[in-house]
N, C-alpha and C positions, 0 to 999 in steps of 0.2 A: 682110697676112693679114686675111681678113674675120672678123667676129664669129662666124659660123656655123662656120668652120673651127676657130677657137680653142675654141669650146664643144664641138665634136665631139672635140677632143683631150683634153678634161678631163672631160666628162660622158658617161655611157653608161647604157643601160637594157637589162636582160636578164631575161626572165621567170624565170630560175633564180636570180637574185640579188635579194634584198629584194622579192620578188613583182613584179619589173619596175619598181619605182620608180626614178627617175633617181638615180644615185649618182656619186660621184667615181670616175673610171676607176681600176681597180686596187685599189679598196677596197670595203667594204660600207657606206660612210657615205652615207646618203641626203642629197640636196640639201636637202630640206625641213627636216631637222634642223639643218643649218648655218644656214639662213635664219631659223629659229625662234630659234636661239641669238643670232644677231646682233640680232634684234628684241627679245630679252630683255635686251640691254645688253652682251653679250659683244663683245669686239673681235676682229678677225681674228687678231691675235697670240695672244689667249687660246685661240682654236680651234686654232691651230697647236701651241700648248703642250699642249693636251688631246689632240690627235690628231697625233702627230709625223710620220705618213705624209703629212700634208697640207702644201701650200705656200700662201703668200699668194695666188698665182695661182689655185689651186684654189678658194679662198674667193671671189675676184673672179668666177670663172666661175660658181660656184653662184648668186651674187647676180644676175649678168647673165642666167643661164638662167631663174631664177624671174621676173625682170622680163619677159623675152620671153614666158614662158608666160602671165603675167597680161594681156599685151596681147591675147591671144586668148580670154579668158574674159569673158563678159557677165554681170556681177553687178549686181543691183539691191539697194541697201541701203534698207531701210524704216525 
């Protein structure tokens, strides 16, 4: 199974849900929130404890999705 298919199974975007921000499919949990929490030191297990509707695979998909999005953004740090 390719990465794109796996991400499509886990991540979705709908203008009627969270203003169209990418979320974990079947939830209103935005990908960026999960990535921010990981960046702040939370573990994937902490996130699953905090959001029981999530799986570790959802967290992995959120991180992979954000990494893929960053590949397409041209940022210059001054």
